[in-house]
N, C-alpha and C positions, 0 to 999 in steps of 0.2 A: 473571591471578590469579582467573580464576572459578574457584573450588571444588567440589572432588570430591566435596562432603559435598552441592553443592545440590540436587540428589536425593531422598536422604532426608529432606536437614530440608524438602524441600516434600511428601513424604511424608506427613511426622509432621504436620504443618500443616495437608493435606487430611485428614489422619484425623481433628482433632482440630475442624478446621473445621466437620466430619457432626453430632461430638458434641456441639457447642456452638452452633449455627446451629437459630434458634427451628425452627420444622414450615412449609416451608412460604417457608420466606425465599429457597431457590431461588440463593444463592450461592457459585462456590466458588472454587477456589483455582487459582493456574497455578504453575509455578513460577521461584523470584525469581532476580528476580537477585544476582549476589554481592554483598555488602560492601567498602568500604571499604578496599583495599591500607591492611595493618597497617604501619605505623610504628614502627621500632624504638628510634628519639629524640624528644626530647623537646619538642623545635621544628625549625621549618621552616628557623631560620636558620642550623642547621648542618647544612642539604643542599643550601644556594643551591649551581647551579652557577652557570658566567660564565658573563654572556651576551656574546656573539660585538659587535662596534661595528656593526658594518655590520645587523646583526638589526634585523628590523622589530617585534623581538619588546622590550618590557623589563619584567625585573621591576618590581614596587614595591617606592623599597627601604623601607617597612617592612612587615611580614607580618606579617597578622592574629594577635596573641599568645594563639588556640583554645585552651581548656583540656582540650580531649583529640585533640592533634595525632596522637595514634599509632593512635587506636583509630576517626578522625573524619575531618575535615582541612577546611579553605575550602569555601564550593560552596556552594550555591541564590545567586547575588546579585541585589539586584533594586533598580531604580532610582526609591529615593523625591521624589516631585515636590518637594523642593525642592532635591533633584542632590545626592544625599550616597546609597552603597548601600549598600544590611543584606547581611549577607550572614550566612550560617547556617555552625555547627562541624556539618558535618554528620552528621545522626547522634547527634547531641548535640545537651544542649538550652540552649548558650550563643550569643550574636546578637553582632554587631557593629555598626556604623558608620562605614562610610569618609568624610571627609570633605576633598574637595580640597585644596587651600597653597590663603591668597590672591590665589593668578594664576591660580587655576580648575588646576591639575595634578593627580591622580590620583597621579600616581609619581610626588612626591613629599606624598602624604595622608599623613594618620595618622587612629588607630583610638582607639575611643571605646566600651566595651563597652553593649551594651540591654539591657534586660533578659531574664532566661531566659524560659524558654516555666515554664507552666503542670504543677506536679506531675499524672504522670502521664501526660504527653507528650511525645515525643521522636524525631521523626518518620522515616525514610531514606525519600527515593525519595517524592514526594507533588508533588500541587497547587497552585498561589501565585499571586498573581495582585496587582497593586499596585491598588486599585480607584476611580473617582475620584474619592471624596471625601480619597482620600491619607494614607488603613489597607491592610495590608496582612494579607491573609488566606491561610490556609498550612490545606490538607486535605488527611486520610488517612496513610497510609505503610504501604508494605509490609513494610516492618521499625518499629516499636515501641522504644526500647531495647539497636537490632543483633538485634531478637528477628522472625523472621519472624511477624505476624500481619496485616495485609494490616486494616490498622486502620480504624474508623470516625470517629474523632476528628480532629476541626480546631479553629483558635484566630484571632484572628482579633488585630491590628496596631496601636495608636491611637501614628501617633509625638508626638500632643504632649503626651501624658500615660508615655509610654513603657509602655505597658503593655500584655500579653497577657489576650483571656475569650477563657472557651473558649467555641465552639459545639458545638453540638449536630449531629447528624446530622438529613438528611432521612427521617422518617416510615419505620423497614419498615426501614433499609437496615443488615446488620450488614458492610459492608465499603463501602471507599469505596477503603482499597492509593492505590497509585502508578499514579493514574487521572487521566486532564487537565482541563482547567479553560479557561475563556477570559469574558474577560469585553467583551461583545457588544455590537455599537455604538451602542444608546439608552442602553451602563454599565454594564449587567444580570452581575453573573458568573451563571456556566454551569458547573457541575459534574460530572463520570460520576462513579457508582458502577468499578470496573474490572471486578467476575466480575458484573455481570450486563447489560440493558439502558437500563439506567433513570440518569437525569440530572433535575439538579436546578438550579431558577431560585432565585435569595438576595439575598432586604430586606435588604439592610446595615442598616435603622434596626430588624428586629425579632430582625434575627438569625437567621428563620425561612428552612421550599422550601416554594418546591410544584414538583409534577412537570411533566416534560415531555421530547421524545422519544421523542415513540412512534412503532412503526415499524421500530427500528431493525432493519439484517440479522445482525450479528452484536453479544456481549457487548464492552464498552468496552475491552477492557485490549488492553495494547499499542497504541494508536491515540492519535495525535495531532487536532489542533484546527487549521486555520487560517482566520484570518477573514479573508471575500473585500471587494472594492468593494460585493455588492448587498449586504452585508451580511449575509449567508448563512454559514454553520462549512461546511468541507470534510474529508472523514476519508476517509482507505484502510483497507481494511478488515483486520483482520490472521488473520480465523477461526480465534480459540481457539476449538479445540473444548470450550467449553461452551454446554449447546442445543444446537449440532447436529455433528455428525458430522465425521470431519478428512479437508479437501476440500486437498487440496495443491497444485491446481493454480488455489486462487484468485486475479481479479482489481479484483474489486467497488471502487469509493469510492463514497460514501454525499454527503448534502449536507441540513443543518440549514436548515430554515425556521423565522426566529422567527417570523412571522406569523403561523404551522399550528405554529407546538413539535414540528414532529415532518418525519423523516426522508423522505428518496425518492433513488433508486440514482442516483451520478452517471457511471456509466460504468463501463465495464474501465479500469483505467490501463496497459493492452495489455502492458506486460509484469508479472514478481510479485516485485509488493517490499516482502515481508514475508520470514521466512522457515519454511517447510515445512520441508526439508530433504529434500526430493524427493530422490531420486537417492543417496545417502550417507547414508540412514536409518533415512528416515519418519519419522512421528508421535513415537518415542522421542528422536530426537535436532535432533527442531523447536522452537529457541527462539520462536515468532515474531516476534520482534521485525523492528522495521523503524527506516524513517531521519526528520528531519528534514523537515518544508517548507515552502517561506518565498515569502511575494508579493515577485514583483519591480517594480518600476515600470512595467513595459510589463504587467501586469495575466499573467501567468504566475506559475503558481506549483510553484517547482523542488521535484521531494518525490526523493526517498535511500532507497536499500533495505539489505537484509541479509540474508544466505547465506553457511551456514554448508559445501553446495559448492563458492563457488568466489566468482566475484567479481559485488559485490553491482550493482542493475538502479540507470539511475533516468531516473522518465517527469514531462513535463512537463502541467499543464493548464490551461491558457487558458480563464480566466474570467470572459472577454467570452463566448465561440462556446461554455464548458463545451464542450472536445473533452480529450483525451486525446492525448500522443501518445508515444513512447520515448526516454527521452533516451540518455544515452552508457553506455557501463556501468565501473564503475571500475578503477581499474591494477590487478593481478594479479588476488589477494582481496582486498582493501580491500570496504571496505566500511561501515559506519555502523549496529551493533545496538547502540540505543538509542545517542547523542551531542547536541551541539549542534548550531548551522547559525549566522549570522547575515547579515541585511544591511548590509553597509558601502556608505558614504553613496555610492560613488560606483558602487554599481549591481548590485556583483560579488558573490556567494552566499561566504563564508568555512565552513569545515567541517573534519570534525574524523572523521578515518576511522580502522580501523581491520583487520587481519588476521581476517577468519573472522568468532566468534563470540565477544567481546570479550580481543581475545590483544589480544598487545601484539609489535612499538610502533605509535602512534597516530603519521598520513602526516596533513598539512593541505594543502586543494586549496581553490580560487576555481571557481567556474563565473559565464561574463559573457555567459551566452546565448545561445552556439556555443559555448565549450569548456569543456574540464575540465582544468586546469592543477594542477600542485603549485604549492602554499605552502610557503617558508621553515618550515621546524619549531617548535615554541615552545619551551622552555626544556627540562622534561624528555618532552621526547613519548619516548625512548626507556625510560620506565616507562610507559607512559600506554594504557588503552586506550583505545577510543570514549565506550562511555560514563564515564568518570571527570570527567569534561571536561562541564563551564560556560559559556556563551559572555550577553555580559553589551553591547549599544550604549550606549556615554555620549556627555555632549551634547559632550564633545570633539571624537567623531568615532572617536573608536578603543573599540576591541570587549576589553572587561574575561571577563580569561578562568582559571576555577579551575579544576582535575583531582584536587582533595585535600590538593596536595602545596604550592601553591608561589598567589601571584595576578601574576601581569602582563597588558602592554595587546599589543593586535597595532593598525599602527601602516598602516592605507589606504594606498594611494598615489594619485593621481590628488587627484580629484574631485569634488566632485555637481554637477546640474544646476539651471542655477536656477528651472528646470519643477518643481524637486520638495522647491523650499524652500517654508516658509511665510510667509506675506506678513498683516504687521501693515494691520490696517483703520482701530486705532482702538485707543487708549493714553494713560492717561493724560498727559499737562507734567509735570507735578512730583509727585512722592511726599513723603509722611513715613515714617518708622522706625519699622513696626509700626503702620504703618493697611494694610487693606485694601482691593484697588483691582480691576478689568474690566478685561479686554487683547481684546479680539476680529478674528479674521480668517479667514482662509484658507488649509486645509491645516494645521490646526493637530494631525489626526494621523497625519499623513506621506501614507503608500504603502501603509505595510506596517506588522505588529505588528512587521519588526526581527530579534527573536531566537525562537527557534523549538529544540524537544526532543523536544514526543511529550507522551506520557507522563511522566511523575516530577516535571520540572518544567517552570516559563514563566514567562518573564521579556520579556516582550512591554513593549517601551516609547514604544506610538503616545497619547501625551499629551502636551502643552504645559510647557514648563519656560518661565521667567522669570528673564536673564540680566541685569539691572545690572553694568555695567561701569564703574568711578568711573574718568576722565575722564586728572584730571593723577594719579590713584598707580597704572591699570592694576589696581586690585585689586578682582575679582570676587566678587560676592554673587550666591547662587539665592533667590527670592521662593517660598514655599511654594507651589506653586498647585491646587486644589480645585473642586468641582463643574463640570470640562469640561461643558459642552452637549452635548459630540457624541463616541465613541470611533471613531467607521466611517472606516475607512484607504478613502483615498483619493478622497473625496466634495471637491465644490466646493462644499461649504456653508459659509455661515459661521457659526465656531465659534467660543464666548468663552468663558477659563475668571476666575477669583475666583486676585487674588495677593498673599497676605501677605510686605507689605517685613518684614523682619529689623530687627529692632532695634539689629545690630550696623555695619548697611549706612553705610559712609561719606557725607557729604552731599557738596553741588558737583556740575554739571553731571559728567553717564552719558551710556552709553547702555543702553537696555532691547531685549535682542534676545528674541523667543519661539525657543525647540529642541526641536526632537522628533528622535528619530533620532538622532541626533548630528547634524542639520543644523538650523542658521540661520537666521530670519531678516535681511534686511537693518536693520542696527540704528537707532532712531532716538530724538530727542536726549528727554534726560527731568531736571530738575532737581530734587534728594534735598534736600528742603532742613532 
């Protein structure tokens, strides 16, 4: 689905940026990623394929009724702290909420429309995060209203009020574009500028920014950020030639230290993970893309690459020892040139790959720490490229998947290690619908952010959800959690969160669990009065 006019579009956008940017802004723009595939029907239901009975994939029984399915399509799924899923008509202004059914099933869930984005803002390929207070922030956009502009706009969503509020960009930023973001261990959101080395920290109370990220080697474009157990952030350099010369064989990685607010080298990735097209055309053919990196329970980050010239490489970062080793190459000509990965509750990494750069069909693979193996294909894989996909780890342990066409879930095999599960230390013995409480314990932020894409989209789920199940009826309710005391992955510290019991909570004897990254704690008895 790569469009032949992409390079022409980039040239026009670059010329425009040079004309409109203020003197000294320094931002340029890279070639844009392709737009969503154009679909010639008005409804996803008209295209639903038959799903094999033995497949681990399940299409949702109700597909989101997005408003512009032909030009946009379902994507950017985010797990809200009340257990619902927030999803965009990707590239358009309408957003939707998936609510699981009374037994906690997302496959049988229902959709309701949320508030649309403010006037003038309709981003495609942008930063995103669920903040510790339960609000959602989206920043930038490679496209706005499907026009390549690398916008510096942003907005924050309050689920309690069902309202969006525009967020001004950091001072002096003319672009944010398809840049990455991350919620740091202390709960602070950090946002990159795609086309410079700039980054900034967000104050959710004042909706203002503070500069950070000194000493970055190259611009942030095409790179992803992985939160480490140390609280530092890992990035693999993509060597986009803005401010530096084309360096076709670069293998540097970097670490951001929140304590100093600066970057330093994390060493060579051994194999090249970003696409330089070295050996098959060079700079004019390079996409500079790379794939996602996922932190696993053993403390290693499995990092994936892209390659226009052949199979993508992978590399493994030991977050404890600070060293890289080469991983296995993808089979054939597969790679991940932008695309999703997710940590299954069993510790395996699920990935979506496709041939070379932005081609079809998609192939799904799993990494178990030793081997890279094929996984069953999603329902629409034949029509997908890696960049179509988004993953989100659900509280059920399923992986929700979108591809502009459909929404489905992947049901992983096996189960989790009990040593990875949250542990409740203190919880109320009785609760009342409509009231707020505090629960505390260990591993409430899981061992990983769990979902990754890199730039363009972030869907981390390393925050605690509270699930209360009525013993008599089996009905499942999620309390809205907020103001978590920490967002640190793989932490041994005590963590607390506030939870608001919904007014619809059924009375009677119930079981309370804390769930993170699809892994539940042992249940504790609670009486709903």
